[in-house]
C-alpha positions in Angstrom: 113.2 61.8 145.0 109.1 61.7 145.2 107.4 59.2 146.0 103.8 58.3 144.1 100.5 56.7 144.2 99.3 56.1 141.2 96.1 54.2 140.7 95.2 51.9 137.7 98.2 51.6 136.7 98.4 48.2 135.3 98.4 49.6 131.7 97.6 52.6 128.6 98.4 55.7 131.3 98.2 54.7 134.3 101.4 52.7 133.3 102.7 55.6 131.0 102.3 58.1 133.7 104.1 55.4 136.1 107.1 55.7 134.3 107.3 58.9 133.6 108.0 59.5 137.5 110.6 56.3 137.6 112.2 57.8 134.6 112.9 61.0 136.6 114.0 59.1 139.4 110.3 58.8 142.0 109.6 56.0 143.8 106.3 54.4 142.6 103.5 52.7 143.7 101.9 50.9 141.0 97.9 50.2 142.2 95.5 48.1 140.1 92.3 46.9 140.8 91.7 43.3 139.5 94.5 43.0 137.0 97.7 41.8 139.3 99.5 40.9 135.8 99.4 44.1 134.1 100.4 45.6 137.0 103.0 43.4 137.7 104.4 44.1 134.1 104.0 47.8 134.5 106.4 47.1 137.7 109.0 44.9 136.4 108.8 48.2 133.0 109.9 51.0 135.8 113.5 52.3 136.2 115.6 52.4 139.1 114.5 50.5 142.7 112.1 50.8 145.7 108.6 50.4 143.5 105.7 48.7 144.7 102.9 47.1 144.5 99.7 47.9 146.0 95.9 47.2 145.5 92.3 47.3 146.3 89.0 48.5 145.0 87.9 52.2 144.7 84.3 51.9 144.5 84.7 50.6 148.1 85.5 53.1 150.7 87.5 50.8 153.2 89.3 49.8 149.6 90.6 53.5 149.2 91.4 54.0 152.2 93.4 51.2 152.4 95.3 51.6 149.2 97.1 55.2 150.4 97.7 52.7 153.4 99.5 50.1 151.8 101.1 52.6 149.7 102.3 55.1 153.5 103.8 51.4 154.5 105.8 50.5 151.7 106.8 54.2 150.8 107.6 55.2 154.4 105.6 58.4 152.9 103.6 60.1 149.6 103.8 63.2 148.3 102.0 62.6 144.2 98.8 61.0 144.2 97.6 60.5 140.8 93.9 59.3 140.5 94.2 58.1 136.7 91.5 54.7 137.6 88.3 54.8 136.2 85.6 52.5 135.1 85.6 53.2 131.5 83.4 53.5 128.3 82.9 50.2 126.8 79.8 48.2 125.0 79.3 46.0 128.2 78.0 49.4 129.9 77.3 51.4 127.4 73.1 53.4 128.3 72.0 55.3 126.2 68.9 56.8 127.6 65.8 55.6 125.9 67.3 52.6 125.1 68.6 51.6 128.2 66.7 49.6 131.0 66.2 52.0 134.4 67.9 48.3 135.8 71.1 49.5 133.6 71.0 53.2 133.9 71.1 52.8 137.6 74.0 50.3 137.8 75.9 52.7 134.6 75.6 55.6 137.3 76.4 54.0 140.4 79.6 52.0 139.1 81.0 55.0 137.4 80.4 57.7 140.2 81.5 54.9 142.6 84.8 54.3 141.2 85.4 57.6 139.1 84.5 59.9 141.6 83.6 59.2 145.2 86.9 57.1 145.2 88.8 59.4 143.8 87.5 61.6 146.7 88.6 59.2 149.3 91.6 58.9 148.0 92.1 62.4 147.8 91.0 62.4 151.8 93.4 60.3 152.3 96.2 61.3 150.8 95.9 65.3 152.2 95.7 64.1 155.5 99.2 62.3 155.5 100.7 65.0 154.0 99.1 67.6 156.5 99.7 65.3 159.2 103.5 65.8 158.4 103.4 69.2 157.1 104.8 68.0 154.2 103.7 69.4 150.1 102.2 67.9 147.6 100.6 67.6 144.6 97.1 65.2 143.7 96.3 65.3 140.0 93.4 63.8 138.5 93.1 62.1 134.9 89.6 63.5 133.8 88.2 63.3 130.7 87.1 65.8 127.6 83.8 64.1 127.1 83.2 66.4 130.9 83.0 69.4 128.6 81.3 67.7 125.0 79.6 65.3 126.5 79.4 61.7 125.9 75.4 61.0 124.2 76.3 57.3 124.7 77.4 57.2 128.0 76.0 60.0 129.9 77.7 58.7 133.6 81.4 58.0 132.7 81.4 62.5 131.4 79.1 63.6 134.3 81.4 61.1 137.0 84.3 63.2 135.1 82.9 66.7 134.8 82.6 65.5 139.3 86.0 65.1 139.3 87.4 68.2 137.8 84.8 70.0 139.8 86.2 68.0 142.7 89.7 69.4 141.8 89.0 72.3 141.8 87.2 72.4 145.3 89.9 70.5 146.8 92.6 73.3 145.2 91.2 76.2 147.0 91.2 73.7 150.4 94.5 72.6 150.2 96.4 75.4 148.8 96.7 76.8 152.6 98.8 73.5 153.3 101.4 73.2 150.2 99.2 71.7 148.7 98.2 72.0 144.3 95.3 69.5 143.0 95.3 69.6 138.9 93.5 68.1 136.5 94.1 66.9 133.5 91.3 66.3 130.8 92.4 64.0 128.0 91.2 63.3 124.5 90.7 60.4 122.9 94.3 57.9 123.2 95.7 55.5 121.8 95.9 53.0 124.5 95.6 48.8 124.3 92.2 48.1 125.1 90.9 51.0 122.1 93.4 49.0 119.1 90.1 47.8 117.8 88.3 51.5 117.0 91.7 52.9 115.3 91.2 50.5 112.9 89.2 51.1 109.6 86.5 53.5 109.8 85.9 54.4 112.6 89.6 54.6 113.4 89.8 57.2 110.6 86.3 58.8 111.9 88.3 59.1 115.6 91.9 60.9 114.0 90.0 63.5 112.2 88.4 64.9 115.1 92.0 66.6 115.5 93.6 69.6 113.4 97.0 67.0 114.1 95.1 64.2 111.8 96.3 61.3 114.5 95.0 60.6 118.0 97.1 61.1 121.3 99.4 58.5 123.2 99.3 58.0 126.6 103.3 59.4 126.7 101.6 62.6 125.9 99.3 62.4 129.2 102.0 60.9 131.1 103.6 64.1 130.3 101.5 66.5 131.0 100.8 64.9 134.2 104.4 64.8 135.7 104.6 68.9 135.0 101.0 69.3 136.6 102.9 66.9 140.1 105.5 69.3 139.7 106.3 71.7 142.5 106.7 74.4 139.7 103.3 73.9 138.3 101.8 74.6 142.0 100.7 78.4 140.4 98.8 76.5 138.2 96.6 74.5 140.6 92.8 74.1 140.3 93.7 74.2 136.2 92.5 71.9 134.0 94.3 70.8 131.5 93.0 70.2 128.0 94.8 67.4 126.5 93.2 66.9 123.2 95.1 67.9 120.0 92.6 70.7 120.1 89.8 68.3 118.8 87.6 69.9 121.3 87.9 73.7 122.6 86.1 75.5 125.3 85.7 79.1 126.3 
């Protein structure tokens, strides 16, 4: 049995990841920033006992450290960190260069980089330090994005933050391997989460499904399965890898 901290687990991919670990007998710290009711719903859906809630703002360095401290205090230790929380693209933070004010441009970059990259970096420092002090092996899995490779012209800050997250993971994989800590990333394509329901209707939904030769989009459970494997001891030799999970909708060399 492992102790697992999953950020951004109020719904979508994070909730599916939490359920996948709980189904395997692990105990989970379900993190949320603002959506407590969603996190409580995730918590109630988990198999087994001993799961806990933790809250905190990943955009604040003190908040990130507090999230790890709270998880350790409630679970007794941590073995796995899944960095899933992110400021995701939405109509309110669209920032196309040439169309966006400088104020909105800088605000988009600040919010996305603070949470998606710096927040993950601060969590990784805290969890890795905890594991090293325990002299225990462990795993860190970052949830990145296909957009880091193909680009996101309407949300360049999102793509940049996720590309940085992938690079961070590879740097930490080298630094933490001597301590028995693996670091990997998964790069999902479009995933049918609750917040994407509107996009999957009508012509926009048909276009999204047509991106993959499978003729559909991904599910949270498929991403959760990839995260679960990357966090397993069997995947330790894949440390440093970035696993594409996009249904062959974008292929990179």
